[in-house]
Structure formats: C-alpha cells, structure tokens
ZAKE-331684 format. One line per 2 residues: their letters; for each residue z, y, x of N, C-alpha, C, O. Coordinates in pm, whole numbers, always signed. Atoms other than C-alpha are relative to their C-alpha. Layout:
BEGIN
a	Z/Y/X/Z/Y/X/Z/Y/X/Z/Y/X  ...
***
This chain:
BEGIN
mr	+65/-90/+95/-2875/-9723/-8370/-22/+136/+64/+67/+189/+130  +31/-128/-61/-3047/-9402/-8264/+87/+110/-58/+135/+100/-171
nk	-86/-110/+41/-2852/-9079/-8284/-76/+96/-89/-154/+178/-40  +71/-84/+96/-2977/-8908/-8599/+54/+143/+0/-20/+237/-28
if	-62/-131/+12/-2732/-8617/-8581/-64/+100/+94/-78/+218/+59  +61/-90/-97/-2896/-8472/-8271/-122/+69/-56/-148/+186/-28
wl	+120/-57/+61/-3216/-8421/-8470/+36/+114/-93/-34/+215/-97  -37/-101/+98/-3035/-8220/-8735/+42/+129/+69/+29/+238/+12
it	-45/-118/-74/-2897/-7985/-8470/-116/+69/+69/-124/+192/+70  +103/-57/-86/-3208/-7937/-8257/-130/+32/-71/-205/+119/-25
gv	+129/-19/+65/-3495/-7952/-8502/-104/-94/+57/-74/-174/+145  +104/+96/-33/-3827/-8132/-8461/-117/+68/+69/-183/+152/+7
pt	+120/-52/-64/-4093/-8045/-8203/-124/-54/-72/-121/-165/-124  +121/+44/+68/-4443/-8066/-8346/-104/-45/+101/-109/+5/+214
la	+107/+46/-87/-4739/-8251/-8199/-95/+113/+32/-153/+116/+141  +91/-112/-23/-4941/-7933/-8237/+36/+80/+123/-50/+144/+184
av	-45/-77/-115/-4733/-7779/-7961/-59/-50/+131/-64/+25/+229  +54/+54/-124/-4891/-8009/-7702/-152/-6/+0/-212/-40/+102
lm	+145/+6/+8/-5251/-7989/-7821/-63/+125/+60/-12/+236/+43  +71/-111/-60/-5496/-7772/-7631/-126/+35/-79/-155/+152/-102
aa	+130/-25/+63/-5826/-7815/-7813/+16/+39/-146/+109/-6/-213  -4/-43/+138/-5898/-7650/-8147/-38/-114/-93/+15/-124/-204
sf	+39/+115/+80/-6066/-7966/-8276/+19/-126/+83/+7/-123/+206  -31/+122/-72/-5988/-8324/-8188/-128/-82/+18/-199/-107/-79
pd	+125/+74/-26/-6270/-8524/-8021/-6/-131/-78/+97/-193/-105  +20/+127/+67/-6416/-8822/-8201/+12/-114/+101/-9/-94/+220
pp	-8/+117/-88/-6361/-9173/-8060/-139/-49/+36/-238/-2/-21  +130/+60/-29/-6640/-9377/-7902/-64/-53/-128/+6/-106/-215
kv	+70/+37/+122/-6903/-9453/-8163/-2/-152/-19/-56/-226/+63  +4/+140/+39/-6849/-9788/-8331/-37/-3/-147/+33/+56/-230
al	+48/+1/+138/-7042/-9860/-8649/+98/-74/-91/+166/-167/-49  -77/+72/+100/-6863/-9962/-8965/-57/-141/-16/-179/-160/-16
ap	+43/+139/+12/-6875/-10339/-9007/-43/-31/-143/-5/+40/-235  +34/+44/+136/-7031/-10519/-9304/+126/-31/-80/+231/-63/-24
as	-116/+17/+87/-6799/-10557/-9602/+40/-146/-13/+4/-212/-110  -51/+137/+8/-6633/-10890/-9524/+119/-14/+93/+108/+7/+214
gt	-117/+27/-82/-6282/-10967/-9405/+73/+123/+47/+33/+236/+19  -82/-108/-54/-6017/-10759/-9232/+24/-23/+149/+2/-133/+201
ks	-41/+8/-140/-5906/-10686/-8876/+138/+62/+12/+190/+121/-83  -132/-57/-19/-5575/-10581/-8727/+13/+60/+139/-59/+24/+232
vv	-31/-64/-127/-5436/-10365/-8448/+150/+25/+3/+212/+54/-99  -142/-25/-18/-5084/-10327/-8308/+17/+123/+89/-35/+128/+201
la	-22/-126/-70/-4971/-9980/-8199/+150/+29/+9/+227/-12/-77  -138/-45/-16/-4645/-9835/-8069/-1/+147/+36/-80/+191/+119
gg	-6/-143/-28/-4551/-9469/-8067/+125/+63/-57/+117/+144/-150  -126/-53/+49/-4185/-9390/-8119/+55/-81/-114/+24/-200/-127
cf	-63/+68/+113/-3986/-9477/-8429/-105/-59/-93/-196/+11/-136  +103/+65/+82/-4181/-9729/-8634/+3/+43/-146/-94/+19/-218
wg	-4/-50/+137/-4066/-9573/-8962/-112/+101/-25/-188/+90/-120  +98/-106/+18/-4284/-9266/-8916/-142/-46/+23/-234/-4/-46
le	+134/+50/-30/-4578/-9451/-8764/-56/-75/-120/-172/-58/-157  +45/+71/+118/-4595/-9682/-9063/-25/+95/-116/-119/+78/-193
gi	+16/-98/+107/-4550/-9387/-9298/-134/+71/+3/-186/+110/-101  +133/-61/-13/-4872/-9240/-9163/-109/-100/-34/-196/-71/-115
ye	+114/+93/+14/-5091/-9551/-9149/-10/-63/-138/-117/-111/-175  +15/+51/+136/-5008/-9668/-9499/-72/+102/-89/-104/+73/-204
hv	+76/-103/+71/-5181/-9344/-9603/-136/+25/+65/-187/+137/+60  +132/-11/-61/-5507/-9410/-9419/-100/-80/-83/-78/-197/-112
kg	+105/+69/+76/-5821/-9495/-9616/-51/-119/+81/-81/-106/+199  +48/+119/-66/-5930/-9847/-9534/+110/-90/+53/+84/-207/+84
vv	-114/+84/-41/-5584/-9969/-9429/+50/-75/-122/+81/-15/-225  -40/+82/+115/-5485/-10258/-9654/+143/-50/+9/+200/-94/-91
dt	-139/+45/-13/-5143/-10348/-9511/+58/+52/+132/-14/+68/+231  -72/-37/-122/-4884/-10234/-9258/+131/-77/+5/+194/-101/-98
kv	-128/+64/-23/-4585/-10412/-9109/+64/+61/+124/-4/+80/+225  -70/-43/-121/-4323/-10276/-8870/+59/-121/+69/+92/-221/+5
gy	-54/+111/-75/-4197/-10498/-8593/+12/+33/+147/+32/+149/+184  -26/-14/-143/-4171/-10552/-8220/-109/-71/+80/-153/-180/+43
ag	+101/+58/-87/-4424/-10619/-7944/+34/+34/+144/+89/+140/+173  -20/-23/-143/-4404/-10653/-7568/+108/-85/+62/+117/-93/+185
ga	-109/+82/-51/-4104/-10884/-7537/-4/-140/-56/-105/-184/-111  -8/+139/+44/-3988/-11234/-7624/+44/-8/-146/+103/+85/-200
an	-33/+20/+141/-3941/-11376/-7972/+150/+6/-26/+193/+58/-129  -144/+9/+26/-3567/-11432/-7930/+74/+133/+16/+194/+141/-12
ta	-64/-133/-9/-3500/-11063/-7862/-60/+99/-100/-30/+218/-94  +70/-88/+95/-3713/-10926/-8147/+88/+29/-121/+60/-13/-233
hy	-94/-41/+105/-3423/-10782/-8347/+36/+146/+22/+48/+191/+136  -13/-145/-9/-3358/-10417/-8424/+112/+43/+95/+89/+122/+186
et	-112/-44/-82/-3014/-10382/-8267/-19/-38/+146/+20/+38/+235  +25/+43/-138/-3118/-10579/-7957/-106/+87/+64/-90/+130/+178
vs	+108/-84/-52/-3441/-10383/-7912/+50/+141/+26/+4/+207/+120  -51/-136/-14/-3247/-10058/-7954/+74/+21/+132/+95/+136/+173
dg	-65/-13/-130/-3068/-10132/-7625/-98/+41/+109/-58/+93/+213  +102/-43/-95/-3399/-10070/-7445/-23/-93/+117/-88/-55/+214
nt	+11/+92/-114/-3380/-10378/-7222/-80/-125/-31/-78/-219/+49  +67/+123/+42/-3597/-10631/-7406/-148/-5/+38/-209/-112/+33
gh	+144/-6/-23/-3946/-10518/-7308/-78/+31/-127/-197/+62/-122  +65/-30/+126/-4023/-10465/-7676/-16/+150/-21/+60/+232/+31
ae	+15/-135/+53/-4155/-10146/-7828/+1/-11/-152/-54/-105/-209  +12/-7/+145/-4102/-10053/-8190/-148/+21/-32/-208/+116/+16
si	+145/+5/+19/-4452/-10124/-8321/-35/-17/-146/+51/-48/-229  +50/+33/+133/-4663/-10153/-8631/-128/-81/+13/-210/-58/+102
ki	+124/+77/+12/-4930/-10405/-8721/-77/+56/-118/-29/+55/-231  +85/-61/+102/-5212/-10241/-8913/-113/-96/-34/-191/-134/+53
ty	+112/+81/+47/-5445/-10458/-9118/-95/+91/-76/-55/+162/-168  +93/-97/+56/-5761/-10271/-9210/-135/-63/-32/-170/-170/+18
dp	+134/+41/+41/-6103/-10306/-9367/-101/+72/+89/-121/+192/+72  +92/-67/-93/-6360/-10236/-9090/-127/+52/-65/-206/+120/+1
sk	+114/-59/+69/-6620/-10155/-9352/+34/+139/-54/-54/+211/-103  -44/-129/+52/-6413/-9849/-9448/+59/+92/+107/+53/+214/+94
vt	-55/-80/-110/-6242/-9735/-9127/-17/-80/+129/+1/-201/+129  +21/+69/-127/-6314/-9815/-8762/+129/-1/+83/+220/+78/+61
yg	-109/+5/-96/-6073/-9911/-8488/+13/+134/+73/+124/+184/+93  -1/-129/-68/-6173/-9592/-8309/+61/+110/-85/+133/+196/-33
el	-56/-101/+88/-6083/-9382/-8611/+151/-17/-14/+224/+82/-26  -144/+24/+1/-5741/-9546/-8625/+65/+57/+126/+176/+110/+121
lk	-51/-57/-124/-5696/-9443/-8262/-3/+152/-4/+84/+218/+54  +7/-146/+12/-5805/-9088/-8344/+125/+53/-70/+181/+155/-29
if	-123/-38/+70/-5515/-9065/-8588/+121/-22/+89/+212/+60/+92  -110/+34/-91/-5283/-9231/-8336/+23/+110/+103/+136/+153/+124
fg	-12/-103/-102/-5356/-8974/-8067/+11/+140/-58/+79/+227/-1  +10/-137/+51/-5421/-8674/-8289/+106/+43/-97/+122/+163/-121
aa	-97/-41/+102/-5143/-8686/-8547/+124/-87/-6/+228/-40/-53  -111/+93/+24/-4914/-8991/-8532/+114/+11/+100/+228/-21/+68
hd	-105/-10/-102/-4725/-8924/-8207/-53/+82/+116/-170/+122/+118  +39/-70/-122/-4730/-8746/-7871/-23/-103/+110/+72/-165/+157
pt	+30/+103/-99/-4909/-8973/-7621/+25/+43/+145/-10/-30/+237  -20/-52/-136/-4805/-8762/-7319/+145/-11/+47/+174/+24/+161
tl	-140/+12/-39/-4430/-8832/-7318/+32/-144/+35/+6/-235/-44  -25/+134/-51/-4318/-9132/-7114/+131/-55/-54/+238/+4/-35
nr	-118/+71/+50/-4078/-9372/-7285/+88/+88/-90/+210/+81/-85  -76/-79/+96/-3979/-9125/-7552/-96/+60/-102/-214/+80/-74
qh	+66/-84/+97/-4088/-8952/-7868/+104/+99/-47/+207/+61/-103  -97/-103/+33/-3916/-8623/-7925/+132/-32/+72/+134/-33/+195
yd	-129/+30/-63/-3547/-8711/-7863/+38/-148/-10/+148/-185/+29  -20/+145/-5/-3579/-9087/-7918/-43/-47/+138/-162/-44/+170
vg	+27/+28/-141/-3553/-9205/-7557/+23/-148/+30/+120/-208/-16  -12/+139/-43/-3611/-9548/-7407/-136/-67/-3/-228/-19/-70
tq	+128/+69/-5/-3888/-9794/-7334/-41/-53/-137/-160/-77/-161  +32/+49/+135/-3865/-9915/-7694/-74/+103/-83/-126/+71/-190
yr	+71/-107/+70/-4016/-9581/-7799/-127/+42/+75/-182/+149/+49  +117/-35/-80/-4306/-9588/-7552/-127/+0/-85/-134/-60/-192
sa	+132/-2/+62/-4665/-9517/-7646/-81/-116/+56/-96/-130/+178  +73/+118/-47/-4872/-9836/-7632/-102/-46/-102/-82/-34/-223
if	+102/+68/+81/-5186/-10001/-7763/-3/-144/+47/-35/-171/+163  +0/+141/-32/-5156/-10379/-7772/-134/-59/-47/-151/-90/-165
ya	+135/+40/+41/-5518/-10492/-7767/-10/-150/-22/+52/-230/+48  +19/+141/+37/-5628/-10818/-7926/-123/-62/+64/-135/-184/+72
dd	+124/+52/-59/-5969/-10847/-7758/-58/+106/+93/-7/+217/+103  +61/-90/-98/-6196/-10688/-7498/-56/+127/-65/-54/+233/-4
eq	+55/-117/+67/-6356/-10456/-7753/+109/+104/-24/+88/+223/+2  -109/-93/+23/-6022/-10301/-7848/+43/+65/+132/+69/+185/+137
kt	-39/-53/-130/-5934/-10261/-7481/-100/+105/+48/-60/+213/+92  +104/-91/-49/-6267/-10097/-7393/-2/+131/-78/-12/+238/-18
va	+1/-121/+82/-6261/-9853/-7684/+121/+87/+32/+109/+209/+45  -121/-76/-30/-5901/-9752/-7609/-9/+68/+136/+26/+185/+150
es	+11/-58/-134/-5967/-9699/-7238/-100/+115/+1/-75/+219/+62  +103/-104/+4/-6282/-9498/-7308/+50/+125/-71/+22/+237/-28
yi	-48/-115/+77/-6111/-9278/-7563/+105/+79/+78/+103/+202/+77  -100/-70/-81/-5815/-9198/-7338/-68/+79/+111/-29/+192/+139
ke	+73/-71/-105/-6056/-9107/-7059/-68/+125/-57/-67/+230/+6  +65/-114/+65/-6246/-8882/-7299/+100/+112/-30/+72/+229/-5
ld	-101/-101/+35/-5930/-8705/-7417/+57/+67/+124/+78/+188/+124  -52/-59/-124/-5796/-8657/-7064/-103/+92/+65/-69/+200/+114
ta	+106/-81/-60/-6130/-8527/-6938/-17/+132/-74/-41/+237/-13  +14/-121/+81/-6148/-8279/-7225/+125/+86/+2/+126/+197/-52
kv	-128/-73/-8/-5789/-8171/-7151/+49/+41/-140/+91/+154/-163  -48/-22/+137/-5698/-8204/-7518/+149/+29/-1/+198/+109/-80
fk	-144/-21/-10/-5332/-8222/-7421/+34/+75/+129/-43/+73/+225  -43/-73/-118/-5141/-8009/-7174/+36/-93/+116/+26/-56/+232
sk	-35/+100/-101/-5029/-8325/-6992/-87/-123/-17/-151/-142/-121  +82/+121/+4/-5201/-8652/-6910/+58/-103/-96/+180/-115/-110
iv	-42/+105/+92/-5187/-8934/-7164/+64/-115/+79/+10/-159/+181  -72/+107/-69/-4935/-9204/-7064/+1/-129/-83/+75/-223/-50
tq	+6/+118/+87/-5019/-9457/-7338/-37/-125/+79/-135/-125/+153  +31/+128/-62/-5010/-9815/-7212/-109/-71/-81/-111/-64/-204
iv	+98/+87/+65/-5307/-10040/-7288/+25/-139/+56/-9/-169/+170  -46/+131/-48/-5177/-10395/-7267/-40/-109/-99/-54/-81/-218
pl	+38/+108/+92/-5274/-10735/-7411/+112/-33/-97/+230/-30/-62  -96/+41/+102/-5104/-10841/-7731/+38/-145/+22/-46/-234/+10
kg	-48/+137/-22/-4892/-11147/-7655/+78/-52/-120/+108/-171/-129  -72/+40/+119/-4710/-11149/-7985/+51/+121/-75/+97/+218/-14
fy	-59/-103/+86/-4608/-10931/-8277/+102/-69/-88/+71/-167/-155  -109/+61/+74/-4275/-11009/-8437/+44/+95/-111/+97/+203/-85
eg	-26/-86/+114/-4228/-10871/-8785/+147/+39/-6/+236/-44/+15  -135/-51/+6/-3922/-10653/-8827/+75/-39/-126/+19/-101/-217
ea	-87/+31/+112/-3635/-10685/-9069/-50/+65/-128/-113/+170/-125  +46/-50/+130/-3703/-10634/-9440/+48/+142/-27/-22/+221/-90
sh	-56/-134/+26/-3480/-10326/-9446/-78/+111/+67/-66/+227/+29  +78/-102/-72/-3718/-10147/-9206/-143/+12/-51/-214/+105/-14
qh	+137/-5/+50/-4042/-10223/-9391/-14/+113/-102/+64/+123/-197  +28/-113/+90/-4186/-9913/-9563/+126/+86/-22/+156/+129/-133
yl	-128/-69/+5/-3861/-9737/-9480/-15/+142/-54/+69/+188/-132  +21/-138/+45/-4003/-9390/-9539/-15/+6/-152/+41/+95/-216
dh	+21/+2/+144/-4112/-9479/-9893/+131/-21/-76/+154/+39/-181  -123/+35/+69/-3772/-9621/-9982/+114/+99/+26/+212/+102/-48
np	-110/-90/-39/-3563/-9351/-9812/-51/+141/+32/-22/+192/+141  +61/-130/-31/-3747/-9016/-9839/+101/+111/+27/+67/+211/+91
kq	-101/-104/-19/-3422/-8816/-9842/+96/-31/+114/+186/+48/+142  -84/+30/-116/-3260/-8991/-9546/-23/+109/+105/-138/+144/+130
py	+15/-117/-87/-3193/-8710/-9291/-106/-14/+109/-185/+78/+130  +100/+19/-107/-3403/-8857/-9007/-141/+2/-58/-231/+64/-2
ia	+131/+2/+65/-3693/-8924/-9243/-41/+140/-42/-154/+182/-18  +30/-134/+51/-3672/-8578/-9397/-30/+100/+112/-116/+186/+97
mv	+13/-97/-109/-3644/-8394/-9065/-110/-35/+99/-167/+54/+162  +93/+44/-104/-3878/-8602/-8847/-129/-56/-58/-238/-8/-26
di	+118/+75/+40/-4112/-8834/-9030/-81/+66/-111/-203/+56/-111  +75/-71/+103/-4204/-8629/-9337/-85/+112/+62/-201/+127/+24
pl	+86/-99/-67/-4321/-8339/-9112/-118/-63/+73/-227/-7/+75  +112/+69/-67/-4529/-8589/-8911/-106/-41/-102/-226/-26/-77
ln	+94/+41/+105/-4684/-8722/-9231/-78/+120/-53/-199/+111/-74  +67/-121/+49/-4759/-8370/-9354/-99/+55/+102/-205/+105/+65
ny	+91/-45/-105/-4914/-8281/-9018/-126/-86/+2/-237/-34/+17  +117/+90/+6/-5140/-8587/-9037/-90/+36/-118/-212/+45/-104
ka	+77/-33/+120/-5246/-8498/-9391/-79/+128/+19/-194/+138/-24  +68/-127/-22/-5332/-8143/-9285/-106/-8/+109/-208/+60/+102
tf	+91/+9/-114/-5505/-8243/-8961/-122/-86/-30/-233/-52/+11  +109/+94/+27/-5715/-8533/-9089/-10/-33/-150/+10/-148/-189
pe	+6/+25/+146/-5759/-8492/-9468/-107/-101/-37/-98/-164/-143  +109/+92/+32/-6076/-8701/-9453/+46/-147/+5/-18/-234/-52
fy	-52/+136/-9/-5867/-9010/-9371/+114/-27/-96/+150/-143/-120  -122/+15/+79/-5573/-8947/-9602/-28/-60/-138/-126/-25/-204
k	+8/+55/+136/-5520/-9152/-9918/+135/+9/-68/+149/-31/-184
***
C-alpha cells in the first residue's frame, strides 16, 4: 500500500507548475464519428483512483473501470502490482461515445489535466513503474494520434521537460478489485483523495470546462 502519510506532510504539487504554454494545444483533428456504438481506450498515469475520478466527469464517457495493464493476468492484483515488479501499470479503461468526444480530446485531458506526463515512473510522490505514464493503444489509429500529439506538445514546449509517456500495444486489461472502482466517489474524505485527487479533479474542471459533466 502506498504511503499516504507522506502526502499529508509535503502537500501536493500541481500540474500547472510544469506547464509552459498559456493555452493547451488541440490534438490532431479527428472528426466525431456517427452516432452508433462505443469505443474504448486504456490509459495509465499514476494512481488510478484520481485518473478515474477525472474521466467519469468527461462528456461522452459512458463507463470507466480501474485495473491493470502491461503485465500478466496472474499478477493483476493490487497488492502484487504495488510491489512494482509485475510490469503492470495502474490503469483505467475508458468506454466512450465517439459521436460526443474524440480519442484525441481524451488525450488532451490526459496530458493537460489528468497527470504529469514528464515524470518517469512516478506521479508526485507515488514512485514505481506501476505509476508510469502510458497509452495502451488498441489499433494503429490510436497509436498514430498519440504519437503525433506527443510530438506536437514537445515541439511546442508545452512542458518544461520532455514527455516520457509510453505508447505501447494493449495486450490485456485486467479489471481491478471492486473496492477500487469509483474509489473517489465512495471515499471523498479519505486523506489521499482529499489531498491529491480532489485537487486534480478541480484543476481539470477549471482547465477544461467544455469537457466537464
């Protein structure tokens, strides 16, 4: 289990501290799809509690699940993943309506408000490969859009440091334990949630009000 007490002593760095540009660049242009069916994307960016807390408040997102990606099925358990030796990253699977929000727009939130994509194998003081920044692409289109967007952000020097987000093929997403699903909603006063994830959610709401629901 991650050390929550350290957060209470040190406070929470904000994503705004690493941003350079006054406005966040748009992703590569991808038209909204006709109104039929849903798509999904798997993202990793630190503690999955906060990441899910943001994406369940995105217009067009119809479902979110926290879980594990990057490792084997038999090691996809919270306590095992927390050791940092499984290859897994704490991840979320986002199911969305492409007629209401694009994959690129989901990435805009990912890079612009959901986490810091410039810190290697850590988010704030959560340290280890299980907290790495990663996009697990399901097809060539997801891969191409992600690569193009990272290149655009790095070229524009939006962040003070280079983006270290991995872009890797999705080999499997393993849904996490029931106790971790929608954790922020069920535990708003838990110290880690109150000190870390609620500020992230508020920052997202302030930064991208056009996406917030």
